[in-house]
Structures are given as C-alpha cells and as structure tokens.
N, C-alpha and C positions, 0 to 999 in steps of 0.2 A: 408769601407775605400775607398776613391777615389784614383785612380792610374793614373798619367799623365806622359807622356813622354815629356820632354822639350829639345829643341835644341837652343843654343845661335846662333843667326845670326850675332850679334855683341856683345861686352860686355854689351851693353845697351838695346839689343832687343832679346827677345826669343819667339819661336813659340812652343806652347804646344798642344798636342793631347791626348784626353782621351783614356786610355787603358783598355780593358776588361781583357786581360791576356797576360802574356809573354809566347810565344810558344817555344822560342829557345834562348839560350845564350851560347856563347863559345868564349874563347880567342884562336885564331889561332896563328900560328907563326908570323903573320904580324899585326893582328888587332883584336879588339873585335867585334864579330858579334852578333846582336840581331834581333829577329823577334817578333813583337807584333801583337796582334789582337786588332783592334780598331773599334768603332761603325761607325765613319764617313768615314774613309779611308780604311777600310778592313785591310788586313795584311800590315805591314810596316817593311821594312828592314833598319836597321841602321848599319853603320860601325864606330867604335870609337865614337859613340854618334851622328853621323850625318846621317840624313835621306838620303838614296840612292834611294828608290822608295817606292811608296804605290800602292796597287792594284787599287785604285780609280783614280789616275792620271798618272800612268806610260805610258799609251797609248800616251799621248801628247809628252813626251820625245822620246819614241822609234819610233813613226811615223815620227817625225820631223828630227831625226838624220839619218834615213834610206831613206825615200821616197824623200827627197829633192835631194840628190845626185843621187839616182837611176832613178829619172825622167829626170835628165840632161844627165847622161851617159847611153845611151840605150843599150850599148854593155857590160856593167859591168857583168863579169862572175866569176872572181877570186877576192875574197874579204878577207881582213884581218880585224879582229875586235880585238881591244885591250881593256882589261878590260871587262865589261859587263858579268861578271860571272853569273848574274841572268838569262840571256837567252832571255831577251826581244828584244834586237837588232837582235839576231839570229832568233828569231821567225818571225820578220817582213821580214828579208832577205829571209827566206825559202819560202815565198809566191811567189817569182819570179821564174818561171820555168827556165829562162835563166841562173840562178846562178848555177855554177858547183862546186865551192869550197868555203867554208867558214872556214878560219883558225881563231880559237879563242885563243888568248893568254891571260891567266888569271893567275896572280901571286899566288892566294890563292885557293887551292882545296876545302877548307872548305866552301867558299862562294857558289861554285857550288853545293856542297853536301847539304847545308842548303836550297838553293833555289829549288833544285829538290824535297826535302821533303816537304817544306812549301809554296813554291810559284809556283805551277805547271802551273799556267796560263802564267808565264814567261818562265819557263824552259822546256815547253812542246815539243820543237823542237830540244833539245840538242842532241838527238839520231838520227837526220836526217842523212842519209848516206853521205851527202855533208859536214857535220860539222866535223872538226878535232880540238880537244882541246889540247892545249899545256900549261902545268903548268910551266911557267918560267918567268923570268924577260923580259919584253917587249923590253927594249932597247937592251939587249943582242940578243934577237931573231931577231930584225929588222936590226941590224948591218950586219947580214948574208944574207940579201935579196937584190936582184938587179933586177929592172924592172920586177917585178913578179906579181904585183897586179893592178887591174883596180880601186879599191876603198879601202881606209883605213879608218875605223871608229874608232876614239879614244874616247872610252867611259870610261874615267878614273874618279876616284874620284877627290877631290879638289887638287890644287897645293901645298898642305902642307902634310907632312907625307909620307906614302908609295908610293904615286904616283908622288912625286916631280920630278923624273927623266923624266917624260913624258911631261914636259912643258919647256924643255931646247932647245936651238938652235941646239945642236947636234942631239937630238931626231927628230926634224922636218926635219933636213937635211937627216937623215936616212930614214924618211918616203918618202921624195922626191925621193931618190935613189931607194927605194923599189917599186915605182910606175912606170907603163909603161908610154910611152910618152904622153898619153892622160888621165893620171890618176887623181883622185880626192882624197883629204883627207878632212874628216869632223871631227870636235872635239867639245866636249862640252867646252864652253868658259866662263862658270860662269855667274855671275850677275853683271851688271854695277851700281847697286844702292848704296850699302854700300861701304865706302872708301877702306877698305882692299880688298874686292872682286874686286872693280873697278881697282885698280892698278895691281892686279894679271892678270886681263883680258887684260889690256893694254900691260903688259910685254909680255904675250903670243901672242897677236895680232902682236906686233912689230916683234917678232921673225919669225912668220909665213909669214908676209908680206915681210920680207927681204929674204925669202927662195923661195916663189912661185910667179910666174908672175901674177896670179890672186888670190886675197885674199879678201873675203867679210865676213861680219858678218850678221847673221839673228837671229830672236827672236821668243820666244814662251812664253805663259803664263802658268806657272806650279805652282799651289797653294801651294804645300808643300816645294818648294825650296825658297831660300832667296829672300825676297821681292816679291815672286810670279812671278818673271820676269827673264827669263833665255835666255842666248845667245849660239849660235853655230857658229863655224867658218867653212867657205867653202873655201878651198884652192885648186887650180887646175893648171895643166900645160897647159891646152888648152881650156876647156869649161867654158863659162861664165854662172853663175847660173840662169840668167833670159833670156839672148839672146839665149842660147842653150837649153832652156826648150822646149820640144815638148809635149805640154799639151794634144793634141789629141791622141798621141801614148800612153801616160800614162793612159788616160781615157779608151782607148780601152782594157786595161788589166782588166777592171771591178773589180778593187780591192776595197773592202769596207773598208773605214777608218772612224775614229771617230773625228779626228782633221785635218789631212792633206787634202788639196784640191789643185789643180793646181792654183786656184786663190789666195788662202792663201799663196802658195809658193812664188808668186811674191811679195805680200804685206809684207811678213816677212822680206824682204831685205830693206824695207823702214823704216829707223830708226828715233827715236826722235832726236831733235836738240842737246841735251846735249850729247848724245851718239855719234853722228856724229863728234862732236867737240873732244871728247875723242880719237876717232880713228884717226882723222886727226892729232892730237898732236903727236902721235907716228909714224904715217906714214911719216911725214915730216922731222923727225929727223934721 
C-alpha cells in the first residue's frame, strides 16, 4: 500500500510527498507533531499537518534566516531566537565564535524533544553552552526585555493558529524595544504567491515597516514550502542589508555554506515586479 503525506497550500492546491514510514506522532498541548521518513526529502517534520522542515531542504531556510543578518551586523553577540524548536537556526548561529548568548524561546517542549530524537542534524547544537532554552509564550517573554539583544530571529510557524500572536503590531514593537540601538530583527515572512499567504505577508510587512526605520524583504527558493518561493523580513534600527554588508569580513570567516553566499545575499533583496508592487501598496498607506 502506498502512503503519501499531503499538505494543502490552498483549498485547490496540494503538495504530496511519498512516505516510507511514520517515525513519530504526538498531540502536544499546542499542536499535532509528526515526523515522517520519505525517500525524496529524508525526514520531514510537520506541525498540525503543515511541513515545517525536511532534511533535504532545511539548509536553505536556516542559512538564509541566519547568515543574512549575521553578515550585516558584525558585532552580533547576544541573540534571541523565537520558535525554531527544531534547532536548525541555533546550529547555524553556533558556528560564529563571536556569539556569546543564544536565548531560544519555544512554546512547545515536545517539538524540541521530538527533534532531538529524530532530527539530530538540526538539534545537534541545542546543548551548546551558549544556548539557553525557555519554554514559554514568546510575547510574554519579550515584553520583559529592553535593549538586550543585537539580533532577534523570529522563526515562527504560519500566522494562523498557535503562532498568531507573533505577527501583531504589539509583538514587533516589543522586538524593537528588546533590541539594542543597532539591532536587527529577521522573520520568516511567508510566501507571496497564493492570495491568503500574500495578504498575511502584506499585513505583517506593513506592521514591521511602521515599527522599524529600515525594513526590507528578501527571498529564497525552498522546494517544500508553498509555491517553492519564500520570503524573509529584514528590519533594522541602523544597518542597511546591502549597504552595510561587509562581504570580505564574512568570507574571511571561511564558513562553508550550501545556499548562502555574499553575492546571493545582495541578489535576494532584488524582488520581482509583482512583489515590489505588493510591498509598495502597504508601505504607502
């Protein structure tokens, strides 16, 4: 018997992956967590039926959400990561010797537990001495912070369901306050292709652009995410994502990557016309 995992990208579009076996399934206090073994994408983590990551393409997401801000802010030492209980973002951050503290705020302990057991390639640096894990609501956590972090990475799931509070104006305002005066916030900004995703992306960009003096969007190609086309937000109090990129300094770190390069970094901020128009629409109102 054939076993396929299918995820609806819209009511009329679904993406299916053949599954060899289901390795893990649990209903936590917050969501349903499943891990599948697949022939094409290796192990796949899904939350409430939505693909969060696959072993085959997670490097694209994790490299782009980490190395873009880290190549711009050369002094970033104190870092807050919200969501990302799988550990991929933490793994990339621990590659920087200058990083002194990584606070990871993840709502659901079961996600971390499942990934430690079944996705060791992602969770492999969760026990690094610089990593402190807090299992709590991110909005409550960040309300208590003031001028504490150089970089905040918001690696939340989609703006529907348990992560909804991480896409509000209040949340972005709290992020602004939690950053030092040259701090950067990056967040996953969803996909601009399908209508529901696009309007969620516009809402979130509008709130960020009205909170931070510098606010840009950059893109990556991620095969298992909706339309294979994904966006990230770069919001900053001081640094411009292209003008303040020191490519030579980042290259001198001799960090081996599979997706990110400093050339790609610049190119990722050059967006297609339809997307420029969508962003302009909300920036002007």
